[in-house]
C-alpha positions in Angstrom: 85.1 -35.9 20.4 81.3 -35.7 20.1 79.1 -35.4 23.0 75.7 -37.5 23.4 72.8 -35.8 25.1 70.2 -38.3 26.6 66.8 -37.3 24.7 64.8 -37.0 28.0 67.3 -33.7 28.5 67.1 -32.0 25.2 62.7 -32.7 25.2 62.7 -29.0 28.0 64.3 -27.6 25.5 62.6 -28.8 22.3 59.3 -27.4 24.4 60.9 -24.1 25.4 62.1 -23.5 22.1 58.3 -24.7 20.3 56.9 -21.6 22.5 59.0 -19.5 21.6 58.1 -20.1 18.1 54.9 -19.9 18.7 53.8 -17.1 20.7 51.4 -15.7 18.2 47.3 -16.2 19.2 45.6 -19.1 16.6 43.3 -17.3 14.2 40.1 -17.2 15.1 38.2 -19.4 13.3 34.6 -17.8 13.9 33.4 -14.9 11.5 31.9 -11.8 13.1 27.9 -12.7 13.1 29.1 -15.9 15.1 31.2 -14.0 17.0 28.4 -11.4 18.3 26.1 -14.8 18.5 28.1 -16.3 21.2 28.1 -13.2 22.9 25.2 -12.5 25.2 25.9 -8.4 25.5 24.7 -8.2 22.1 22.3 -10.5 21.0 19.5 -8.1 20.3 21.9 -7.0 17.6 22.3 -10.6 16.6 18.6 -10.3 16.1 18.5 -6.7 14.6 21.4 -8.3 11.9 18.8 -11.1 10.8 15.7 -9.3 10.4 16.9 -7.2 8.1 18.7 -10.2 6.6 22.2 -9.0 6.5 23.6 -11.8 8.2 25.2 -13.5 4.7 26.6 -9.9 4.2 28.5 -10.1 7.1 29.8 -13.6 7.2 31.5 -12.4 3.7 35.4 -12.3 3.3 35.3 -8.8 4.5 37.1 -7.7 6.1 34.8 -5.7 8.7 34.6 -3.6 11.7 31.7 -3.6 13.8 30.8 -1.1 15.8 28.5 -2.8 17.7 25.4 -1.8 19.7 24.8 -3.7 23.4 21.5 -4.7 24.2 20.5 -2.3 26.6 21.6 0.6 24.1 18.9 -0.5 21.8 16.9 -0.3 25.0 17.8 2.9 25.6 16.1 3.3 22.1 12.1 5.9 22.5 9.2 3.4 23.5 8.3 0.9 20.2 11.5 1.9 18.1 12.9 -0.9 18.3 9.7 -3.5 18.3 8.9 -1.0 15.0 12.4 -1.7 13.4 12.2 -5.2 13.7 9.3 -5.6 11.7 9.5 -6.9 7.8 8.1 -4.3 6.6 10.7 -1.6 7.8 13.6 -4.1 6.8 15.4 -0.9 4.9 15.1 1.2 7.4 16.5 -1.0 9.8 19.5 -2.4 7.4 20.4 1.4 6.4 21.0 1.8 11.0 22.8 -1.4 10.8 24.8 -0.9 7.6 26.0 2.6 9.1 27.8 0.6 12.5 29.7 -1.3 9.8 33.7 -0.2 8.1 34.6 -1.9 5.3 38.1 -2.4 7.2 39.4 -4.4 9.8 39.9 -1.3 12.6 41.5 -2.5 15.4 41.7 -0.3 18.7 45.4 0.9 18.5 44.4 1.4 14.6 41.6 3.6 15.8 43.5 5.8 18.6 46.4 5.9 16.4 44.8 7.7 13.6 42.6 10.2 15.9 45.9 11.0 17.0 47.3 11.6 13.6 44.4 13.3 12.2 44.0 16.3 15.1 41.9 14.3 17.2 39.3 13.5 15.6 38.6 10.6 13.0 36.0 10.4 10.2 34.3 6.6 9.4 33.5 5.9 6.3 30.6 3.0 6.4 29.0 0.2 4.3 25.9 2.8 4.5 27.6 5.5 2.3 27.2 7.9 5.4 30.3 8.6 7.9 30.7 8.9 11.6 33.8 10.7 13.6 35.8 9.2 16.5 37.7 11.3 19.0 39.2 10.9 22.5 37.6 11.4 25.4 39.8 11.0 27.9 41.0 7.4 28.3 37.7 6.5 25.8 36.8 6.9 22.2 33.6 8.3 21.2 31.3 7.8 18.1 29.4 11.3 16.4 26.7 10.4 14.4 25.6 12.4 11.4 22.8 13.4 14.0 25.4 14.7 16.8 24.1 11.7 19.0 27.2 10.1 20.6 28.3 6.8 22.0 31.3 5.4 23.8 33.3 2.6 22.9 32.9 -0.2 26.1 34.8 -2.9 24.5 37.1 -3.2 21.9 38.9 -5.9 19.7 36.4 -8.9 19.6 38.3 -10.8 17.0 37.0 -12.6 14.0 38.1 -14.2 11.1 37.1 -12.0 9.3 36.6 -8.8 11.2 36.5 -7.0 14.2 34.2 -5.9 17.1 34.0 -2.6 19.4 30.9 -2.8 21.2 29.6 1.0 21.8 26.9 2.0 24.5 24.2 3.6 22.0 23.2 3.5 18.4 24.4 5.6 15.9 21.9 6.9 13.0 22.9 7.6 9.7 21.7 11.1 8.0 17.7 11.6 7.4 16.7 8.5 9.1 14.0 9.1 11.5 12.9 5.2 13.3 10.8 7.5 15.9 9.0 8.1 12.7 8.0 4.3 12.5 5.7 5.4 15.3 3.0 6.8 13.5 -0.4 7.0 14.7 -2.6 4.1 12.4 -4.3 4.6 9.8 -8.1 5.0 9.9 -8.8 1.7 8.5 -6.2 0.2 10.9 -7.7 1.8 13.8 -10.9 0.4 12.8 -9.4 -3.4 11.7 -8.3 -3.3 15.5 -11.8 -2.7 17.2 -14.5 -5.3 16.9 -17.3 -3.4 17.2 -16.2 -2.2 13.8 -16.0 -5.3 11.8 -19.1 -4.8 9.6 -17.5 -1.8 9.1 -14.1 -2.7 7.5 -16.1 -5.7 5.6 -18.2 -2.8 3.9 -14.9 -0.5 3.2 -13.0 -3.6 1.8 -16.5 -4.4 -0.6 -16.8 -0.6 -1.4 -12.6 -0.6 -2.2 -12.0 2.2 -0.3 -9.2 0.9 1.8 -6.8 2.7 0.2 -8.6 6.0 0.2 -8.9 5.7 3.9 -4.9 5.1 4.2 -4.8 7.8 2.7 -2.9 11.4 4.2 -6.6 12.7 5.0 -7.3 14.1 6.9 -10.8 12.1 7.6 -13.3 12.1 10.0 -15.3 9.0 9.9 -18.9 8.8 11.9 -18.6 5.1 11.9 -21.3 2.9 12.7 -21.1 -0.3 14.8 -22.1 -4.2 13.8 -25.4 -3.2 15.9 -26.3 -0.6 13.9 -25.6 -2.5 10.7 -27.7 -4.9 11.8 -30.3 -3.0 12.3 -30.7 -2.0 8.7 -33.9 -4.1 6.5 -33.2 -7.6 6.6 -31.2 -8.5 3.6 -29.9 -5.1 2.8 -26.1 -5.5 4.0 -25.9 -8.9 2.4 -27.4 -7.0 -1.0 -24.3 -3.9 -0.7 -21.9 -6.4 0.0 -22.6 -7.7 -3.4 -20.2 -7.0 -6.2 -22.6 -5.2 -8.3 -24.0 -2.8 -5.7 -19.9 -2.1 -5.2 -21.1 2.0 -5.9 -24.1 2.5 -4.1 -22.2 1.0 -1.1 -19.6 3.3 -1.4 -21.9 6.2 -1.8 -23.5 5.3 1.7 -20.0 4.7 3.3 -18.4 7.9 2.0 -21.9 10.0 3.4 -20.6 8.9 6.4 -16.7 10.2 6.1 -16.2 14.4 6.8 -13.3 16.1 4.9 -10.8 17.3 7.8 -10.6 16.7 11.1 -13.4 17.2 13.2 -13.0 16.6 17.1 -16.1 16.5 18.9 -15.2 19.8 20.8 -15.3 21.4 17.3 -18.1 20.0 16.0 -19.9 20.5 19.7 -18.7 24.5 19.5 -20.0 24.8 15.6 -23.2 23.5 16.4 -23.4 26.0 19.0 -22.8 28.6 17.0 -25.4 27.6 14.1 -28.0 29.0 13.7 -31.3 27.6 15.3 -28.8 24.8 17.4 -28.4 23.1 13.9 -24.8 22.6 11.8 -24.9 21.1 8.6 -21.7 18.7 7.5 -21.0 18.4 4.1 -19.6 14.7 3.4 -16.7 13.5 1.2 -20.0 12.1 -0.6 -21.5 15.5 -1.8 -24.3 15.0 0.4 -25.3 16.9 3.7 -25.6 15.7 7.6 -27.4 17.9 9.5 -26.2 18.1 13.7 -27.5 18.7 16.9 -27.6 18.6 20.7 -30.7 16.2 22.5 -30.1 15.6 25.7 -26.4 16.3 25.7 -25.4 13.9 23.0 -24.9 14.8 19.4 -27.3 13.6 17.0 -26.7 13.2 12.9 -29.8 13.5 10.9 -29.5 12.3 7.7 -30.7 12.9 4.1 -34.0 11.0 4.7 -34.7 11.8 7.7 -33.1 9.3 9.9 -31.1 10.1 13.1 -27.9 8.3 14.7 -26.6 9.4 18.1 -23.2 10.0 18.6 -22.0 7.4 21.1 -17.9 7.6 21.2 -16.3 10.4 20.2 -12.6 11.4 19.6 -10.8 8.3 18.7 -8.0 9.4 17.1 -6.1 8.1 13.8 -3.5 9.0 12.3 -5.1 10.5 9.3 -7.8 12.0 11.5 -10.6 10.5 14.1 -13.2 8.7 14.7 -16.6 9.0 16.2 -19.2 6.2 17.5 -22.3 6.3 15.7 -25.5 3.9 16.8 -27.3 3.8 13.3 -26.0 3.5 9.5 -26.8 7.3 8.3 -28.3 7.2 4.4 -28.0 9.5 1.7 
């Protein structure tokens, strides 16, 4: 004898059965870059990935594990470092740091913890940069130690993407041999002069004489830098003539007459004048010529080879490869 159940009585059973066989969460649709872009806590990382031109790589098939520094982690870098890293000229340094945070495998939190436990408390993670960092347990937290012995704690785990997983960490890891603070080196003499409106004529002259690369070199140099007004005080037409291409060598000779090999700050120069016989100190310049320095009315005054004088009106403008002293006249060899 057949027993027939009404359809309406079978529906709850079918729904329950479907529920039992569909307990697995749906596969993630967003890749790890898209996943990070939707997380406000790692927005700085997303900007860095774009600046380093790694977006396409991390949107690839993978799988990847990204140990993602939070915004606060980037903010804890020394002042100015993040801004420097995001500049186009520092793209390679930024890329090496970011790739150091990525493993070419899908490592869930339970995988990391179990590997730490299976390896006597330490797990060496190989990264896309070619370097490694160590993972270990401190209490219930996973702590990472980079190649420079800096540490970061994993604060959020298992953000799942279609091509990998993200774990959020509270510090930026650094690979061996990478010092982002080195990007903050003081600008060179040309850069310092270029940033100061009172030296715009001098900068144009340095460019015309093709001395930019020289004054961007390691040095150190001491530059007695004439102001725009100093150049304006030259005889009419003299500056325009010097800037003509055919007079490049003459211009270079004049400019290098304002440059001394070595860094001589104001205190050192004043002391040298005081110790010199007769109160005059001879300065040898890069051009091969000489300037005579003396103190008059409390100011250092330079006398050139033609007997003209220039007064030092500001001192010790620091640059990464030397120092600038400002003078109120152009000295001539």
